[in-house]
C-alpha positions as CSV (number, residue, x, y, z in Angstrom):
1,M,-8.0,7.7,-57.6
2,A,-5.2,5.5,-57.4
3,G,-2.9,8.4,-56.8
4,L,-4.7,9.6,-53.7
5,I,-4.7,5.7,-52.5
6,K,-1.0,5.3,-52.9
7,K,-0.1,8.6,-51.1
8,L,-2.7,7.5,-48.0
9,T,-0.8,4.1,-47.6
10,T,2.7,5.5,-48.1
11,R,1.5,8.1,-45.1
12,V,-0.2,5.7,-42.4
13,E,2.6,6.5,-39.9
14,K,1.2,9.9,-39.5
15,L,-2.6,8.8,-39.5
16,Q,-3.6,10.1,-36.0
17,G,-2.6,13.6,-37.0
18,T,-2.1,15.0,-40.6
19,T,-3.7,12.1,-42.5
20,A,-6.6,11.7,-40.5
21,R,-7.0,15.6,-40.9
22,L,-6.8,15.5,-44.5
23,T,-8.9,12.5,-45.4
24,M,-11.7,14.4,-43.3
25,H,-12.1,17.1,-45.9
26,I,-12.8,13.9,-48.6
27,P,-16.3,13.9,-49.4
28,S,-18.0,10.9,-48.3
29,L,-18.5,9.1,-51.3
30,G,-14.8,9.4,-51.7
31,Q,-14.3,8.1,-48.3
32,R,-16.1,5.4,-48.7
33,A,-14.6,4.5,-52.0
34,I,-11.1,4.8,-50.5
35,A,-12.2,2.7,-47.8
36,K,-13.6,-0.2,-49.9
37,T,-10.8,-0.3,-52.2
38,L,-8.3,-0.5,-49.4
39,G,-10.5,-3.8,-47.8
40,F,-13.0,-2.1,-45.4
41,N,-15.1,-4.6,-43.9
42,D,-18.6,-4.1,-45.2
43,E,-19.9,-5.4,-41.9
44,F,-20.0,-2.2,-40.5
45,S,-20.9,0.0,-43.5
46,R,-23.1,2.0,-41.2
47,L,-19.9,3.4,-39.7
48,D,-19.3,7.1,-40.3
49,P,-17.6,7.3,-43.7
50,H,-14.5,9.0,-42.8
51,L,-14.4,6.5,-39.7
52,Q,-14.6,3.8,-42.4
53,L,-11.2,5.1,-43.8
54,I,-9.5,5.7,-40.8
55,V,-10.1,2.1,-39.7
56,T,-9.1,0.8,-42.8
57,I,-6.1,2.8,-42.8
58,R,-5.2,1.9,-39.3
59,D,-5.5,-1.7,-40.0
60,L,-3.4,-1.8,-43.0
61,K,-0.6,0.0,-40.6
62,G,-0.9,-3.1,-38.5
63,G,-3.8,-2.1,-35.6
64,G,-2.9,-3.4,-32.2
65,A,-4.3,-3.6,-29.0
66,L,-5.9,-0.1,-27.4
67,I,-4.9,-1.5,-23.7
68,S,-2.5,-4.3,-23.3
69,N,-1.3,-6.1,-20.4
70,N,1.7,-3.8,-20.4
71,A,0.1,-0.4,-18.7
72,E,2.9,2.0,-19.3
73,K,3.2,0.8,-22.8
74,S,-0.3,1.5,-23.3
75,R,-0.5,4.5,-21.6
76,R,2.5,6.2,-23.7
77,H,0.7,4.8,-26.8
78,F,-2.5,5.8,-26.3
79,R,-1.3,9.6,-25.0
80,K,0.7,9.6,-28.4
81,D,-2.5,8.9,-30.5
82,M,-4.6,11.2,-28.9
83,L,-2.2,14.4,-28.6
84,S,-1.5,13.5,-32.4
85,L,-5.1,14.1,-33.1
86,L,-5.4,17.7,-31.6
87,G,-5.3,20.6,-33.7
88,K,-6.5,24.2,-32.5
89,P,-8.0,23.6,-28.9
90,T,-11.5,24.9,-28.0
91,P,-11.2,28.7,-26.7
92,V,-11.9,28.4,-22.8
93,A,-11.7,31.5,-20.8
94,S,-9.2,29.8,-18.2
95,V,-7.3,26.6,-17.7
96,T,-6.0,25.6,-14.0
97,D,-4.2,22.9,-12.7
98,W,-3.5,21.7,-9.0
99,D,-3.7,19.1,-6.8
100,I,-6.4,17.7,-4.0
101,E,-5.4,15.4,-1.3
102,H,-7.3,12.7,0.8
103,G,-5.4,10.9,3.1
104,L,-2.3,9.7,1.5
105,V,-3.5,10.3,-2.1
106,K,-2.9,13.2,-4.0
107,N,-4.8,13.5,-7.3
108,A,-4.1,16.0,-10.1
109,V,-7.2,18.3,-11.3
110,R,-7.6,20.6,-14.0
111,F,-10.2,23.3,-13.8
112,Y,-12.0,24.9,-17.1
113,N,-13.8,28.0,-16.9
114,P,-15.9,28.9,-20.3
115,L,-15.7,32.1,-22.3
116,P,-19.5,33.7,-21.5
117,N,-22.0,32.8,-24.3
118,K,-23.7,36.0,-25.8
119,K,-26.8,34.1,-26.4
120,S,-27.1,33.7,-22.7
121,K,-27.5,35.9,-19.8
122,Q,-25.4,34.6,-16.7
123,D,-25.7,37.6,-14.6
124,N,-22.3,36.9,-13.0
125,K,-24.2,34.3,-11.2
126,P,-22.0,31.2,-10.3
127,L,-21.8,28.5,-13.0
128,P,-22.9,24.7,-12.5
129,L,-19.8,22.5,-12.5
130,L,-19.5,19.0,-13.9
131,V,-16.7,17.1,-12.0
132,F,-15.3,14.9,-14.8
133,F,-13.8,11.5,-14.9
134,H,-11.7,10.2,-18.1
135,G,-12.0,7.3,-19.7
136,G,-9.3,4.4,-20.5
137,G,-10.0,1.3,-19.6
138,F,-9.2,2.3,-15.7
139,M,-5.9,1.6,-17.0
140,I,-4.8,4.6,-19.5
141,G,-5.9,8.3,-19.9
142,D,-5.0,11.1,-18.6
143,L,-5.9,15.1,-18.2
144,D,-4.1,15.8,-21.3
145,T,-5.4,12.9,-23.5
146,H,-9.2,14.3,-22.4
147,D,-8.5,18.0,-22.3
148,E,-10.3,18.9,-25.4
149,V,-13.8,17.2,-24.4
150,C,-13.2,18.9,-21.4
151,R,-12.8,22.0,-23.2
152,M,-15.5,21.4,-25.6
153,L,-18.3,20.4,-22.7
154,C,-17.2,23.6,-20.9
155,Q,-17.7,26.0,-23.8
156,Y,-20.6,24.3,-25.4
157,G,-22.7,23.5,-22.0
158,Q,-21.5,26.9,-20.3
159,F,-20.7,25.1,-17.0
160,N,-17.0,24.9,-15.3
161,V,-15.5,21.7,-15.3
162,L,-13.2,20.1,-13.1
163,S,-11.5,16.7,-14.7
164,V,-9.8,14.5,-12.1
165,A,-6.6,12.4,-12.5
166,Y,-7.6,9.5,-10.7
167,R,-5.6,6.5,-9.9
168,L,-5.3,3.8,-12.5
169,A,-5.0,-0.1,-12.5
170,P,-3.1,-2.2,-12.2
171,E,-1.1,0.0,-9.7
172,H,-4.6,0.5,-7.8
173,P,-7.3,-1.8,-8.9
174,A,-10.6,-1.3,-8.1
175,P,-12.1,0.5,-5.9
176,S,-9.5,3.0,-6.1
177,A,-10.4,4.9,-8.6
178,S,-14.0,5.3,-7.5
179,E,-12.8,6.3,-4.0
180,D,-10.9,8.9,-5.7
181,C,-13.5,10.1,-8.0
182,L,-15.9,10.4,-4.7
183,N,-13.4,12.0,-2.7
184,A,-13.2,14.9,-5.9
185,L,-17.0,15.3,-5.8
186,Q,-16.9,16.2,-2.2
187,W,-13.9,17.9,-2.3
188,A,-15.6,20.2,-5.1
189,H,-19.1,20.9,-2.8
190,Y,-16.8,21.8,0.1
191,H,-14.8,23.9,-2.0
192,A,-17.4,25.5,-4.1
193,A,-17.2,29.2,-2.7
194,D,-13.5,29.0,-3.5
195,L,-14.3,27.9,-7.1
196,N,-17.1,30.2,-7.6
197,V,-19.6,27.4,-8.6
198,D,-23.1,26.9,-7.8
199,P,-23.2,24.2,-5.0
200,N,-26.8,23.1,-5.9
201,K,-25.8,22.6,-9.6
202,I,-22.6,20.2,-9.2
203,A,-22.5,17.1,-11.5
204,V,-20.6,14.0,-12.1
205,G,-19.6,12.7,-15.9
206,G,-17.1,11.3,-17.9
207,D,-16.7,8.8,-21.1
208,S,-16.5,5.0,-21.2
209,A,-14.3,3.6,-17.6
210,G,-15.2,7.7,-16.8
211,G,-18.9,7.0,-17.3
212,N,-18.5,3.9,-15.0
213,L,-17.1,5.8,-12.2
214,S,-19.7,8.4,-12.9
215,A,-22.7,6.0,-12.5
216,V,-20.8,4.5,-9.1
217,V,-20.0,7.6,-7.7
218,S,-23.9,8.9,-8.2
219,Q,-25.0,5.3,-6.4
220,L,-22.4,6.0,-3.1
221,A,-22.9,9.7,-2.8
222,K,-27.0,9.0,-2.8
223,G,-28.7,10.8,0.0
224,K,-25.6,12.7,0.8
225,P,-25.4,16.2,1.1
226,Y,-22.9,16.0,-1.8
227,A,-25.0,13.8,-3.9
228,P,-24.4,15.2,-7.8
229,V,-27.5,17.1,-9.3
230,A,-26.9,15.2,-12.7
231,Q,-24.9,12.3,-14.2
232,L,-23.5,12.2,-17.9
233,L,-22.7,8.8,-18.7
234,I,-20.9,8.9,-22.3
235,Y,-20.8,5.0,-23.6
236,P,-20.1,3.8,-20.1
237,V,-19.1,0.2,-19.0
238,V,-21.5,-0.7,-16.3
239,D,-21.8,-4.4,-16.0
240,F,-18.5,-6.7,-15.9
241,V,-20.8,-9.7,-15.1
242,N,-22.8,-10.7,-18.2
243,K,-22.3,-10.4,-21.9
244,Y,-24.1,-8.7,-24.5
245,P,-24.9,-9.1,-28.0
246,S,-22.9,-5.9,-29.1
247,H,-20.1,-7.3,-27.6
248,K,-20.0,-10.1,-30.3
249,T,-21.0,-7.8,-33.1
250,Y,-18.7,-5.0,-32.5
251,G,-16.1,-6.9,-30.5
252,K,-13.1,-6.6,-33.2
253,G,-12.0,-4.4,-35.9
254,L,-13.5,-0.9,-34.5
255,F,-12.1,1.4,-31.7
256,L,-12.7,-0.8,-28.8
257,D,-12.5,-4.5,-29.0
258,Q,-13.0,-7.9,-26.7
259,T,-9.3,-8.0,-26.0
260,D,-9.0,-4.6,-24.9
261,M,-12.1,-5.3,-22.3
262,D,-10.6,-8.3,-21.4
263,N,-7.4,-6.8,-20.7
264,A,-9.0,-3.8,-19.0
265,T,-10.8,-6.2,-16.6
266,A,-8.1,-8.3,-15.8
267,N,-6.0,-5.2,-14.7
268,Y,-8.8,-3.4,-12.9
269,L,-10.4,-6.5,-11.2
270,A,-8.1,-9.3,-10.6
271,H,-6.4,-8.3,-7.7
272,S,-9.0,-6.4,-6.3
273,A,-10.7,-6.4,-2.7
274,I,-14.2,-6.3,-4.9
275,E,-15.7,-8.8,-6.7
276,P,-16.8,-8.1,-10.9
277,S,-20.6,-8.3,-9.3
278,D,-20.1,-5.5,-6.5
279,P,-21.9,-2.5,-7.6
280,R,-18.7,-0.2,-7.0
281,A,-17.7,-2.5,-10.4
282,S,-20.9,-3.2,-12.0
283,P,-23.5,-0.2,-11.4
284,L,-26.1,-2.1,-13.2
285,L,-26.2,-4.2,-10.2
286,G,-26.5,-1.8,-7.9
287,Q,-29.4,0.5,-6.2
288,L,-30.8,2.2,-9.0
289,N,-33.9,4.0,-7.6
290,A,-33.3,7.9,-6.2
291,L,-30.2,8.6,-8.3
292,A,-29.4,11.6,-9.9
293,P,-31.0,12.1,-13.1
294,A,-28.6,11.1,-16.0
295,L,-28.2,11.7,-19.6
296,L,-26.5,8.4,-21.0
297,V,-25.1,8.6,-24.6
298,T,-24.1,5.2,-26.7
299,A,-22.6,5.0,-29.8
300,E,-24.4,2.9,-32.6
301,L,-21.7,1.0,-33.3
302,D,-19.9,0.3,-29.7
303,V,-18.9,-2.6,-27.8
304,L,-20.4,-1.2,-25.0
305,R,-23.6,-0.2,-26.7
306,D,-26.4,-2.4,-25.1
307,E,-25.4,-2.7,-21.7
308,G,-25.2,1.5,-21.6
309,E,-28.7,1.2,-23.5
310,L,-29.9,-1.7,-20.7
311,Y,-28.9,0.7,-18.0
312,A,-30.8,3.4,-19.1
313,T,-33.8,1.3,-19.0
314,K,-33.3,-0.1,-15.7
315,L,-32.5,3.4,-14.6
316,R,-36.3,4.4,-15.9
317,E,-37.7,1.2,-14.3
318,A,-36.2,2.4,-10.9
319,G,-37.7,5.6,-11.1
320,T,-35.0,7.6,-11.8
321,H,-34.9,10.1,-14.5
322,C,-32.7,9.2,-17.6
323,D,-32.6,10.9,-20.9
324,A,-30.9,8.9,-23.3
325,Y,-29.6,8.6,-27.1
326,R,-27.7,6.8,-29.6
327,V,-25.1,8.5,-31.8
328,E,-25.4,6.9,-35.0
329,G,-22.7,6.2,-37.3
330,Q,-20.0,6.3,-34.8
331,G,-17.9,3.6,-32.4
332,H,-16.6,3.6,-29.1
333,G,-14.3,6.8,-28.4
334,F,-15.9,9.4,-30.5
335,A,-15.7,12.3,-28.1
336,N,-12.1,11.9,-28.5
337,I,-11.7,12.4,-32.2
338,T,-13.8,15.5,-32.2
339,P,-10.7,17.3,-33.6
340,I,-10.8,15.1,-37.0
341,N,-14.4,14.2,-37.1
342,R,-17.2,16.4,-37.8
343,A,-19.6,14.3,-36.8
344,A,-18.3,13.2,-33.4
345,Y,-17.7,17.3,-33.0
346,Q,-21.3,17.8,-33.4
347,A,-22.3,15.0,-31.0
348,V,-20.5,16.2,-28.4
349,V,-21.6,19.8,-29.0
350,K,-25.2,18.5,-28.7
351,I,-24.3,16.4,-25.4
352,S,-23.0,19.5,-23.9
353,R,-26.1,21.6,-24.8
354,D,-28.2,19.0,-23.4
355,F,-26.4,17.8,-20.0
356,R,-26.9,22.4,-19.5
357,V,-30.7,21.6,-20.0
358,L,-30.6,18.6,-17.8
359,I,-29.0,20.3,-15.0
360,D,-30.9,23.5,-15.0
361,S,-34.1,21.6,-15.0
362,Q,-33.2,19.5,-11.8
363,S,-32.2,22.4,-9.7
364,P,-33.1,26.1,-8.6
365,Q,-32.5,28.8,-11.6
């Protein structure tokens, strides 16, 4: 045990890649034991054992904010970390990049087409489409950092995915991102035939900030011909006004902390033309009736857990269908760590399949 601990602590600089995959194969009891020996905080004892070890080793190397006030540095750091996690990508039939334009704005997009699922008969019919908005506090993240989660959603959900690189803060504060995402949804509807997707099964979805944008777009598109058929909200931020118990309980020492949230909020809204209470920033404070049905997934040990679960409750109270569940043992960002954490991988497979069921249940077969 002592030899393994020494080996891990001398290789912490490679945590996000080789070491993370190495430690994944240690039995759970061993992961817990090593994490505790290295100083893991027992306050988070319900965290997945492998993540306990990853968090502890990360802290040994100095930790560091996910989102700082230096946007470019944060983007480089996040991109490096995410790409270092990647192993063999989930196979899909094809991946294609291009740009879409609205006015003077150009957004890069990436289109995923799944390999046929032998267990289901598609009969060459056009598939549903998920217009996906990546997370990253509205400041970081791109098509590459979320490539694997899009591949998984595409393949295991058996739908096409159009991933959108919207404009980022602070260079482009709110509501620039939601404008780009709404335009992408409209573009997808107008080009459904070109994409060979089912125009009656076009949905929106995203993680974290992308979940926020999906909720906002769903509200903005309500009643329009291009309104989404469903919305996928993975640990979304939905309220920039109020504080929640999970903000305090999980606001330090895990994968997204209060400092990250404060920096993201300041950069997204400080020079914005809208107030924090505007539903284009805080969809929880918007009109929640008659929206697209939602699948809302939270993480047990996540600073955003409580507001996400309240949003699910409020949607239901307003008469909007919402399937919701909490992924136990996981923290914020689990959709990005599927290459190095089995439980996270299994959670995203389930989300993908559950969302396809939701899409099909709300639209013509």
